[in-house]
N, C-alpha and C positions, 0 to 999 in steps of 0.2 A: 261863390256863385256860382249857378247853375249854367251850365253853355249848352245852345242849344244844338242836337247831333248834327245836322246840317252845316255845321259853320267849322266842324270836326278838320275836314280835310285841310283845309285852307287853316287854320292854325299848324297844323301838322307840316305842311306846306312853309311856314316860316321859317326863315336862316338863322341858320347858330350866330351870324354877326349881326344880325341885326336884335336878337333875345338879348345876345348880350349889350348892343347899345342900349337897351332899354334897361337895363340890370345897369349901368354906369351912370345913364342919366339919373338914375333913380332915387341911388342910393339906397341909405334903407328905408324911406319911404315910397309906399306905391303909388306909382305911376297916375291913379286913376282911381277916384273915391271907390272904395268897396263897401258895401250896403253894409249897414251895423243890424248885428242881431238886436229885435225888437223883444221886450216881454209881452209874455200873452194877457191879449187884454181882458181886459177886465169886467165883471159886471157893474152894475149901477149900483152905485154904494144900498142904496134902500135893496138892494137882489144879494147883497154880501151875506147869507145867512148860509151858517156850517151844521149839517145835522148828524153828527155821529149817535151809532147805535151802540148800546153798551148792555151786557148782563148785569140786572145788581144782586150785587153781593146780598140785598136782605128783599128775597124773591124780587119781586118787579120795582122794586125803590134804594135809593143810597142807603147804606148803614146808619152814616152819625158824616156830618163835616163841620162839626164843631174841632178845630185843627189838635187839640191833647187827645181828641180821640177815635183820630182817624186809625182805622186798623187795614183798609182794604185801597188795592192800589185807585178803582172807581173813582172812592171817596176824593182820595189825596188831586186826582186831576182834574173835578170841579174845584175843591177849596180853593185851591192856588191860584186858581183864576178872581179868586173874591179876596183874599184876606195878605195883605202885604207881605212881603220876609225881607230881614235886613240883607241877608244874604240870600243868591238863588241859582240853580247850574247853569254852565254853557249848557252847550250840544258836545261839546265830550266831559259832560259831568263835573269841569269844576266849580270852583265855589266861587264866586264873583259878586260883587257888590249890587245891593237892589233898593231898597229905600236908604240904603246906606250910602254916601257919596264914596265916601271914603273910610279906609278903617288904621290903626295902627295897634302893633302888639309892642307891650315891653319889651328892653333885653331879657328879664329874668321867665319870659313866656307865664307871665301872670296874670296881667292886664290887659283887655285887649278894652280898645278903648273906638264906637264907629259913629263918626259924623254922619248925622241925614238930613236928606234933602229937604230943603224948602220948601214950604209951601202945600207940601202935603195933606190931604185930607180923606175922608171916607166922603162917600156919594149926596150924604145928608150936608154937607158942609163942615160936622166936626173936624178937628187935629186928628192926625196922624204921626206922632213926635216919638222924643225918647219914655215921655210916660208910659207913653200905649205898649213900647214893647217888653221895658219893665214889669207893667202889668200883667203882663198876655205871659211873660216867662216866670214870674211869680204864679202866676194861674195854675199853668200845668204844674208847675213844682209841690200845689197848695195839696195836705192832704186830702181837702174836702173835694175835689176837683175828681177825685178817684180815677189815675188815670194809667192806664200798664205802660205808657212809657215815659214816665218820668226822668226814669232812671239815665236814658243816654243823656237827660243833662246832670246828671251828678258832678260832674267837674266842675260846676261851679260851687264858689266857696259857699258851707255850708247847706249845697242841697239837700244830700241824703240825708242828715237831721232833718232837718226841714220835714221835705216828705214824710218821712218816719215817723213822723209827727200824731198826737192823735185830731182827729175835727174835732172840733168842740160841739158838745150835745144841741147847744142852742145858736149854733150860727152856720152861717152857709160857708165860710172864711173860718182860715185858722186865726187862733189868737196870733202868730207871729209871723213876720213877714222876710224878706230879704231885702227889699225896698230900703235903701240907708246904708246897705252894710255890703252887701256883694254886688248887687244890679244898684249904681248910681247914676240920677241925673242932675248934671253940674246945669245943666242946662235943657231949653225943649230941645234944641238939636243934638243931641252929646248923651252919647250912653255908654256905661263902663261898667265892664263885667269882669270881676276880679272870681280867680279859679285856683283852686284848692292846688294843683301842679300844674303844669309847663303840661298842656298838651296840641300837639301839631294837626290834630284831629276835630280840633273846636270850631273853625269855623265851615266845616262840612256837616258840622251836626246841625250848626243854627240853619241849615236849608230845611232842615225836617219842621213837618207840622208842629210840633213841642215848640218850638220857637217863634211861630207866627204872631203876627196881630191881630187880635182881637177887639171890636169896640165896645167897651168898659160900660159903656150904657146901657147900653143893649142887653149884656148881660147878668147886670145886675137887675135891671126892671122884669127880666123874668128867670131871674134863681131865687125860690122858695124852699122854705121851709116847710113842711110838713110833718103830723103827726100820725103813724098807720102802725093801730094796734099797741100806741103808746112806743111806738119807737122812730126817734126823729128819722127822716126821710127827707134828701134834697132832691128838691127838683128841677130842670134845668132847661124850659125848652123855648129857647132863645133864639135857636138857628132859625123857628118855625114861621119867625116874624121876619125872616130877612126881606120875605119878597112884598112884604104890605108898603101899602104906600109910595106904588111902583118902581120898590125893588132897592136894595142894598149891596154895598157894596165898595172896595180899598184899593184894590191893585185895580186888572185889567177891566174887569165885569163888575155886573152886579146883577144881584139872580135876582131877577123880575116871576118868575113861576116856580114853586113847589108843590105839585098834588099827592106825590109818596103814589102815586100811580103809574108812575114809570114817561111821568115828563115835568122835566126842569128848562129852564128857559133863561141864558142870561143875555142881556145887553150890554153894548160898549157902554164903559164908566166915561164920562165925559171929563171930569174930574181926575182922572188918574194923569201921574205928571209926566208921563212920561211920552214916547213916540205912538204917535196915534195909529192903533190896531186899523187894518184893511175890511174884516170882519166885521159886522155891526155886530151880529146876533148870533149864536151857537142853540142849537133845541135839539136839547139830547135827547133820547129815547130810550129807556131802561127797558129790559127783557128779562123774567124770570126763567125762561127756556132757550138756553142755545141753539137750538135747532128752529126756532119759529125764529130768532131775529138772523138766524142763516138762509133761513128759505126765503126770510120778505128782503131780505138783501138780494138774493137771486132773482126772484119770480116775480117784482113787484114794483124793484127800482128804486126801494126803502132806502131809506139812510145815506150819507157819501164814504160812512166809511162802517168797515163791520168785521165779522171775525168767523173764520170757514169752521168754526165747531157746530156737531153736531153731535146728538145721544144716538147712542148704537143700540138702536128698540131692536138688534136681536141678541142683546145684551141684558138678563136680567136684572145684573148688577146696576147695571144706570151706565155704561161708561161710556167714558166721549172720546168720537173717533175726529180727524180730522178731515178734512176736505179742500186740500192745498192742489191737489190737481185740478180740480172742480172750479176751483177762484182764479188760477189762470188762466181756464179756459174762457173764462166771462172776456167781453168784450167793453171796451171802455175800462178797465179795472187793472190796479198795480195792484200785484201782492209782494210787501215787504216783510221779512221777517228779521228781528234785532233782539242777539241776545238777552235775558232777562240778567239782571246782575240779581241769581239767586241761585242756590244749590236743592238739588233732590237728594237725597242719603238714606243711608239706614246707620240709625242710631244705635248704639252697644251701649251697655249697661258694664262697666268696667266692671262691677261688682260682682257680678253675677256668674257662673261659670256656664259655658266655657268659656265666655269674653272677659274673663278675668288675664285671659294668657294673652301673647302678642302675636304667638305662633298661628294663632287661633282665625286672632282678628286680620293677620296676615291673608292665610288661607282660606278663609271665607271671600275676601274680600276679589283674592285672584281668581277665582271662582267663577268670576259675572263675568260674563259676556255683554257688554255695557252697550256698543254696535245695536243688537238685538234689540233689546227693551226698547230704547229710541227710535227705533225703526216701526216693529213690529207694533209695540204699543201705543207710544207715542206719535206713530204716523211721519216720523220727521218735523215734530212740532215741538222738538228738544235735540241738544245736543250731546251722545254719551260725552261722560267728563270722570275725572279721576279727582279733579280741583274740589278745594276747600276757599279758595280765592275764584269766583268765578271771572269768567272772560269777559273784558270790558273795563273791569276794574282796576286801576292803578293795583300795580302788584303783581298781576297774574302774570304767572311764571311758564312758559312756554315749555321749558326743560323739566316739572316735577317730575320724577320718578315714584312707578309706582313701589311696589317692596318687593317686586322680583326686579330694579331699575330699569324698568322698558319706562318711555318714554314717546309722547306724542300720541300717533293713532297704532303704535304698537299696543298699548299699554290701556287700549278699549275693548281689548276680546281678553279672553278669557287664555289664563297659562293653565293648566291645570296641573303639568311634569310640577311647578313647583309648591303651586299648592297642595297637591297631594305629598310629597316631600314634607310640607309643614305639617301638615294632618297628619302624617306618618308617627314623626317626632315626637309629636302632642299624646300619642295614644300610645305609644312605648312608656312617655314616661307618666302620663296618669292615668290608663288607662288599659294598664294589664296588656299593652300592645292588640287591644283590639277595641277597634270604631264603635261598634257597638255597645261598647258598656261607658262609653264615653257618654257626658252631658246631654241631655238632649236638647234640642232647638227649636223651640217653639216662638214661630213667626204670628204676633199677634195681629189680628186684622177686623175692624168692624165690619159689620155690614152695610152694603149697596153704595160703598165708599167707590163707586167708577171704576178710576185708573187707576186708583193707588191698591186695592186690590186685584188685578192684573198685574202689577209689576210684583206684587207679594209671591204672588200665585207662580210667574214664571221665574225669578231669583231662587222662592225655595225647589222648584225643579232643577235647576240646575243645579244648586249642592248636594241635591240628593243622588243625581249623575257624579258626581265628581267626587262623592264622598260615597262609595255605595257599605249597605250597613249602618250608616250614621244616623239616630234616630231624630229626625227631623221633619218638621209638618206645621202647618197653614195652622191656629191658633185662634178661634172665634169669641169675641167678645160682644157684648153689649157695651155702647158707649159709655152708657153712664157710669159702668164698673170700669172704665178705665181710668187709672188713678199712675201715673207715673214716680217713680219708676219701679214699677211692681215686676215690667215685663224684661225681658235678654235684649232687645232690639225694639227699634218702633220706628214705622217708615213716616221719616219727616224730612226736614227743610227749612231753610232761612231765604227770606229774602231781604235786600239792603234795606235798613231804615236811616242811611246817609250814606255818599257815596266814596267810603274810607276803608283799606283795608283792616283797619282798628276791627271794623264790624263784623266781619267776618274771620277772625284770629282771634282778640285779647278779648270779645265778647260771648264769645262761647266758649272756647277749647282751654284757656287758662283755667287754673287751680280754684278761684275764687267768682270766674264768671257769674253773671248775674244769671244767666242761661245755660252752664253746665247745667246738664242734668242726668247725664250720664257718669259722672262723678271721672272723668277724664283728670290724667294728672300727669303731665313734664314738667319736672322743674325747669328744664332748660328754658321752652317755650315759655312759661312766666318769667323766666330774666331778660329774654328776648324780646317777648312782648313791652314789658315795664320798661326796656328799655327805648323802644318805637313810639311809644306812645307819649313818651316825656318830650321827645325832641322836634324842632319846628319843620324842618327838613323834607320834604317828601321824598327826593331822591336818597336821601341817608336814612331813611325809614324804611324805604319798603324792600329792601337786602334781607332785613332783619324778619319782617315778618314774612318773605320767599324763606326763610331759614325755620323758620318758627312751622309754616306747613307741612315742609318737608318732611320734621320731626313727626308731625301730628299724623301724617300719610304712610308713614315709614312704620309709626307706630300702631297705625289701623285704631286712630282716634274715632272713627266712622267710616260709614263705607261709602261714598261719596258714587252716585251712578251716572247723573244726568244735569245739565242746566237747561231750563227751559227759554225758547223760544215766545216773543212775543211775535204771532201771525194776525196779520190782519191785509184787508181790500183794501183802498182805495180808489174812486170816482177817478178819473180822468179829467174832471172840471176841477180837481182843488189842487193848488199850486201851492207848494211847499211846508208843506204838512206833514209831520212823521211821530214816531215816539221814540223816545231815547230809552239808552239801556238800563234806566231806574224806573223804567213802566209810566213813565210821566211825558209827556210833553212837555219840551221845555218853554219860559215864559216866555224866549227870546224867539222861538217858533213861532208864537201864535201870534207875538208881532207884527212878523212879517206875510202870514199865511194868505190866503185869500180863494174866490171863486172869480176859474175864466169864463169866458163867452163859448 
């Protein structure tokens, strides 16, 4: 409670005895009622309309919102509002029941039973039940769906063999199915899933779009088989019809407009089974150009959320710059930064010299100044990092050490003394003592790739300065000619498919991993990951993943250099809206956000 200045002198004159008396009389309760904080006044329901600005991954459009075909975060953020999930992530990125009311895991860890909420329906009144989820998961794994993310569900019994089967030439679905074997529906409110092996990460996997429910009737109505020059071709246009007849959805919202020209509209789904939403409508505007989107946010007041990223017109390669300081100077705007569950790294080919030698991998990693990269190229829209498990992910290890045993901030700058000693040892053993005769290092770079170009150029310059005489250069290529794993290294990265450390260790760096593209192989890492993957207790699994990560960093499995930050500006009249480290706004946040007066 604010006290008027003119009363201060009187208060100071109050005797200590009187003050003590008041305290004794009051006990633990206040002697008079204090005003309670009141929530910000909300706009009327009809005006609860939220206007996000997005950069469309497909020019000024989404790429896809069919859950198993989603590849981009902007697609996922829209699709999650429409399609229900058995499990979702809370604001701490932990899996929680959503369409499931509760779940059970068998003692052997091989059977997961989900008890679904009663009365769930799509916005047209058709039921959402265990059959819906069984069909949807089976569809993701069906080879006829032809998705690149089916591997996420391979831990389901028989899933990999099913997915790697052949799609019949005369059908839009496989002749086989997992429904009735590993996907069981004892009754409409019970879904039972059998696994190949125990998997402590499985609940996190079910939060990914690959496991979301889709409307079977709509999918089948608009999925057709035709022949193109005699070759059977499956065409599915069902998501183009979501906005028909007033819109469709089964989660928080229904999609009522998608014009494929930069405009989407979602209306509150009045049939949603949970807490009623405060935001009645979301109107997305998608832009092809980040500069245009940010300019309109700044100068015209367009949008409630914008991203301070602009094209650098002085750079002919179209690099991206960030106007974080300018964003913070805007009135009525809050700038927020969230570490994205992602890693930017140089992926090394262990089969090609000189990166077939761990000393070279260590030397080239230690020669990089990561802080300079983050500040001068990403303009602090990324944070320097040596980690393979990113900050914000369960299992992030703040004590991770680089090849020189440095930790924390010390590991973010170059250690040229150690790097040169390692390089000299390699040259003495394999290059007759002369680095000029060592195998050349060519950093491949496609033209017009924006910030990636600038990162590669800076890293090559740092290497050239660290190892004078070693033949190191940037090599240009046409993107169409880039076939992995031809090159010695690639500027790459990884963002989370699901919020579990397995996705950043086992799925990438074990010898047989689906995405092991650099031929990395550390037997001890394989053993640690196999043990951790099969355990149910996350707290017991984390130390094993951390041990594996330390081995990989020490061995130079790759050269991580940054963790991206999601930088966004939010108007002051938007209350309670934020983006989580997975890159999406959690459903629980959507449930409570609103527009104030």
